[in-house]
VOGU-3710 file (C-alpha; in Angstrom, 3 decimals, decimal comma):
1> mkkitildia> 5,624/-34,130/-29,663  9,250/-33,065/-29,707  10,136/-30,508/-26,855  11,492/-27,454/-28,333  14,822/-26,205/-26,965  17,043/-23,189/-27,081  19,194/-25,111/-29,679  16,051/-25,362/-31,902  15,715/-21,585/-31,865  19,254/-21,116/-32,655
11> kelnitfstv> 19,280/-23,269/-35,686  16,100/-21,684/-36,909  17,776/-18,087/-36,796  21,242/-19,393/-37,608  22,853/-17,791/-34,546  24,592/-19,398/-31,554  23,035/-21,081/-28,582  24,567/-18,623/-26,177  23,102/-15,584/-28,136  19,546/-17,154/-27,938
21> aralndhpai> 20,130/-17,915/-24,173  21,162/-14,316/-23,462  18,400/-12,846/-25,563  15,758/-14,905/-23,594  17,269/-13,494/-20,330  17,121/-9,857/-21,657  20,894/-9,582/-21,571  22,009/-5,969/-22,276  24,651/-7,042/-24,741  21,969/-8,537/-27,120
31> skstkeavkq> 20,419/-5,906/-29,578  16,815/-5,195/-29,404  16,189/-6,517/-32,890  17,874/-10,052/-32,025  15,882/-10,151/-28,801  12,554/-9,547/-30,761  13,576/-12,193/-33,350  14,249/-14,687/-30,713  11,098/-14,022/-28,827  9,009/-14,284/-32,164
41> taeklgyrkn> 10,746/-17,585/-33,105  10,243/-18,994/-29,628  6,612/-18,335/-29,843  6,296/-19,845/-33,257  8,066/-23,002/-32,395  6,170/-23,216/-29,029  9,294/-23,068/-26,796  8,669/-23,109/-22,985  11,253/-22,008/-20,618  12,629/-24,678/-18,165
51> kiasslrsgk> 12,083/-22,727/-15,032  13,697/-25,261/-12,807  16,893/-25,215/-14,947  16,846/-21,407/-15,041  16,523/-21,213/-11,230  19,428/-23,562/-10,683  21,598/-21,403/-13,172  20,439/-18,082/-11,514  20,048/-19,120/-7,840  16,560/-17,532/-8,089
61> sniigvlips> 13,190/-19,408/-8,454  10,892/-16,281/-8,634  8,644/-17,928/-6,161  7,885/-16,409/-2,797  6,642/-18,374/0,171  3,634/-16,991/1,874  2,982/-18,426/5,339  -0,567/-17,723/7,031  -2,527/-19,119/9,906  -5,629/-20,145/7,867
71> ldvsffssvv> -7,442/-19,501/4,591  -10,683/-20,127/6,501  -10,426/-16,532/7,717  -11,389/-14,086/4,978  -8,861/-11,631/6,448  -6,050/-13,727/5,416  -7,386/-14,749/2,096  -7,887/-11,145/1,311  -4,327/-10,210/2,393  -3,008/-13,246/0,193
81> hgiesvmnqn> -5,044/-11,896/-2,773  -3,151/-8,423/-2,477  0,225/-10,137/-2,131  -0,282/-12,417/-5,122  -1,581/-9,471/-7,265  1,614/-7,461/-6,824  3,917/-10,359/-7,054  2,379/-11,767/-10,267  2,650/-8,279/-11,795  6,404/-8,245/-10,980
91> gysillyqsq> 7,131/-11,772/-12,364  6,741/-13,775/-9,211  4,518/-16,635/-8,152  3,617/-17,566/-4,570  3,682/-20,750/-2,669  1,248/-20,793/0,112  1,275/-22,644/3,343  -1,191/-22,806/6,254  0,032/-23,170/9,829  -3,444/-23,792/11,202
101> esykkedkgi> -2,477/-21,627/14,193  0,188/-24,277/15,182  3,812/-23,000/15,670  4,986/-26,614/15,022  3,200/-26,836/11,692  4,458/-23,169/11,103  8,206/-24,537/11,683  7,405/-27,432/9,257  5,923/-24,956/6,827  9,114/-22,864/6,705
111> etllnsrvdg> 11,273/-25,864/6,180  8,872/-26,969/3,394  9,216/-23,469/1,713  12,784/-23,152/2,124  13,428/-26,693/0,638  11,258/-25,631/-2,250  13,875/-23,009/-3,001  11,612/-19,907/-2,574  13,412/-16,644/-2,782  12,109/-15,338/0,507
121> iiastainrv> 9,010/-15,674/2,899  6,230/-13,402/3,756  4,575/-14,367/7,094  1,885/-13,844/9,703  2,712/-16,011/12,615  0,697/-18,703/14,367  -1,134/-17,428/17,543  0,647/-19,935/19,748  4,182/-18,979/18,632  6,286/-19,569/21,709
131> nketfqdivt> 9,839/-18,819/20,397  11,586/-16,965/17,592  14,428/-19,320/16,668  12,886/-20,521/13,388  12,417/-17,026/12,044  15,675/-15,776/13,471  17,405/-18,665/11,604  15,768/-17,186/8,316  17,398/-13,793/9,082  20,789/-15,474/10,054
141> rniplaffdr> 20,794/-17,375/6,664  20,258/-13,942/4,957  16,911/-15,066/3,425  14,398/-12,285/2,762  11,613/-12,184/5,293  8,670/-9,764/5,789  5,776/-9,828/8,182  2,171/-8,791/8,040  -0,520/-8,314/10,817  1,132/-10,372/13,339
151> vlegipapav> 4,821/-9,432/13,878  7,545/-11,081/15,998  9,281/-8,424/18,211  13,045/-8,528/17,963  13,194/-10,031/14,439  14,661/-7,191/12,155  12,145/-7,668/9,215  10,053/-5,208/7,525  6,306/-5,339/8,341  2,825/-4,033/7,430
161> tiddykggym> 0,333/-3,955/10,419  -2,863/-2,094/11,239  -2,944/0,289/14,122  -4,640/-2,063/16,658  -4,454/0,446/19,442  -6,416/2,948/17,368  -8,887/0,252/16,287  -9,598/-0,735/19,862  -10,077/2,967/20,699  -12,417/3,620/17,857
171> atehlikagy> -14,680/0,597/18,450  -14,910/1,580/22,156  -15,609/5,228/21,368  -18,233/4,369/18,823  -20,085/2,263/21,391  -19,912/5,100/23,977  -21,116/7,658/21,345  -24,007/5,425/20,481  -25,109/5,534/24,102  -23,809/2,357/25,670
181> kkivhitetr> -22,165/2,685/29,038  -21,439/-0,820/30,354  -19,186/-2,062/27,717  -17,622/-5,536/27,871  -14,376/-6,354/26,053  -13,568/-10,015/25,034  -9,880/-10,520/24,495  -7,320/-13,278/24,252  -5,383/-15,053/26,993  -2,408/-15,724/24,576
191> nlsifkerlr> 0,343/-13,280/24,488  -0,204/-11,613/21,104  0,654/-7,794/20,602  -2,236/-7,227/18,345  -4,692/-8,209/20,979  -2,847/-6,478/23,732  -3,038/-3,297/21,702  -6,860/-3,539/21,094  -7,217/-4,000/24,808  -5,131/-0,944/25,426
201> gyldalkayh> -7,232/1,184/23,176  -10,526/0,024/24,832  -9,243/1,067/28,290  -7,915/4,535/27,137  -11,231/5,041/25,428  -13,082/4,280/28,801  -10,693/6,662/30,580  -11,053/9,542/27,901  -14,863/9,503/28,396  -14,637/9,180/32,179
211> ipideqlilk> -16,213/5,703/32,332  -14,862/3,575/35,318  -12,773/0,494/34,357  -14,601/-2,535/35,624  -12,335/-5,782/35,537  -15,580/-8,010/35,588  -16,180/-6,635/31,990  -12,930/-7,804/30,668  -13,091/-11,555/29,681  -10,243/-13,488/28,448
221> gnlsldfgka> -10,111/-16,761/26,572  -9,281/-18,309/23,076  -10,984/-16,651/20,338  -13,855/-18,604/18,786  -17,574/-18,593/18,048  -18,098/-20,783/21,185  -16,064/-18,446/23,274  -18,286/-15,722/22,416  -21,349/-17,627/23,420  -19,774/-18,627/26,656
231> cvkeltqrni> -18,977/-14,999/27,501  -22,525/-14,004/27,314  -23,645/-16,926/29,335  -21,113/-16,168/31,975  -22,143/-12,498/32,183  -25,877/-13,257/32,460  -25,389/-16,208/35,005  -23,263/-14,012/37,270  -25,829/-11,196/36,917  -23,082/-8,800/35,701
241> pfdalftled> -24,838/-5,599/34,157  -23,646/-4,925/30,571  -25,147/-3,246/27,567  -22,513/-3,650/24,860  -19,704/-5,934/23,868  -16,520/-5,232/21,780  -14,952/-8,486/20,803  -11,299/-9,031/19,656  -12,491/-10,428/16,172  -15,600/-11,161/14,260
251> ftamgviqql> -16,099/-14,949/14,804  -16,101/-14,279/18,542  -18,713/-11,420/17,920  -20,882/-13,863/15,827  -20,921/-16,340/18,961  -21,976/-13,298/20,963  -24,928/-12,315/18,694  -26,092/-15,960/18,478  -26,294/-16,354/22,229  -27,808/-12,817/22,883
261> keqqlkipee> -30,624/-13,894/20,376  -30,927/-17,219/22,004  -31,473/-15,355/25,349  -33,970/-13,074/23,481  -32,061/-10,142/24,259  -32,580/-7,347/21,532  -29,480/-6,150/19,387  -28,839/-3,261/19,358  -31,869/-1,905/21,490  -30,650/-3,723/24,597
271> igvigfanea> -27,198/-4,933/23,742  -24,679/-3,445/21,184  -22,107/-5,593/19,538  -18,898/-4,677/17,586  -16,233/-7,044/16,247  -12,806/-6,533/14,616  -11,686/-7,664/11,065  -14,618/-7,103/8,676  -15,076/-10,708/7,949  -17,346/-11,349/4,874
281> fgslvtptls> -20,196/-12,611/6,898  -20,602/-9,618/8,960  -22,720/-7,899/6,294  -24,979/-11,087/5,696  -26,002/-11,899/9,415  -28,973/-10,429/11,147  -28,517/-8,043/12,557  -25,500/-7,033/10,349  -22,326/-6,629/12,448  -20,456/-3,461/13,134
291> tidqqtnrmg> -16,716/-4,077/12,840  -13,188/-2,452/12,333  -11,989/-2,956/8,884  -8,158/-3,728/8,553  -7,503/-2,707/4,718  -6,671/-6,328/4,139  -6,126/-6,062/0,340  -4,043/-2,964/0,821  -2,142/-4,802/3,593  -1,298/-7,425/1,149
301> eevaqlflrm> -0,152/-5,089/-1,541  1,941/-3,019/0,788  3,923/-6,065/2,166  4,470/-7,283/-1,287  6,013/-3,761/-2,252  8,026/-3,744/0,796  9,314/-7,320/0,119  10,181/-6,314/-3,543  12,132/-3,428/-2,490  13,896/-5,548/-0,011
311> lkegnfyqha> 14,842/-7,934/-2,907  16,030/-4,947/-5,101  18,113/-3,368/-2,591  19,957/-6,523/-1,464  21,839/-6,543/1,937  18,441/-7,488/3,510  19,270/-6,947/7,092  21,890/-4,196/7,055  19,389/-1,371/7,582  16,624/-0,672/10,034
321> pkqiklepll> 13,467/-2,665/8,633  10,755/-0,415/7,321  7,473/-0,639/9,347  4,049/0,530/7,722  1,021/0,972/10,044  -2,303/1,107/8,240  -5,255/3,155/9,384  -8,279/1,106/10,773  -11,612/2,018/9,370  -14,854/1,930/11,520
331> ivresskgpy> -17,665/0,067/9,731  -21,040/0,750/11,323  -23,830/-1,614/10,798  -27,092/-2,475/12,579  -25,666/-4,349/15,651  -24,337/-1,159/17,343  -26,800/1,549/16,346  -27,570/2,389/19,912  -29,856/1,443/22,912  -33,579/2,091/23,016
341> ipniv> -34,207/5,234/25,126  -37,905/5,835/26,029  -39,215/9,295/25,600  -39,906/10,981/28,872  -42,978/13,311/28,977
//
């Protein structure tokens, strides 16, 4: 089948090639009636716009690169859904790249996206990111960049995050109000601000309720299901008293729950558990997992809107970048309903 071109539309309507081209690109010099005639004829003949040629002419691909650690985590897949929804509504497609939490793969991903002529990049950085040069180069080259969730300090790009400090405070306060007193916090060894802020919220909540801070109850490692199991084993083997655990994210909390059940410790009667992120499995496990919701879909929509505003305004790095901090939401489920307190007659 012959491929229909702009020249075919021009011949059909007996108008010039340039008139058809400008009509298809919604040029203001072309009348509304001509634009409509061109559109109807293009549809009738089965014309398909050559996006590659158009991007070469305009310098725009209408494709946005989205760089994330992993789609295995529902947090990121939900944010991407929000980004894609807004971008599609505004005539953009997305090109997705996963770093698998490796800054080396992240650097390769940025190179791949830029070689694919994306109009800019929306990113959440790898957990082991040790330098800023690759992202600084994006800014230096005046390529639009926006962050969500994980932000690189010192890079002047707009960002959408959750109030991690408030989320850490809320999770700890919930456990205190539920009746728990010896609250463990499982956090990260790697230097990521979101985890440091959750730890700060935990510490301030203990202080606010006059509960002494016990360094033995702050455990650091690399987030994973196995790390959650290891923390429970360590606490019990060392005979460290505890009655609740607040983990830095839900996969670690799932490991905690599995190990507590293996050791026949009752949840929540003996030990309370709360995670962070509201992963999809949290409402399906037994007991269901209390957590902090990060408004993931909204986060994606907000960062997409920030990015579109950046594209519209131009001069991408001439002004202070806009920062949006979303409110965390406490999700109370079975795992933190409170300890069993016997009736005293």
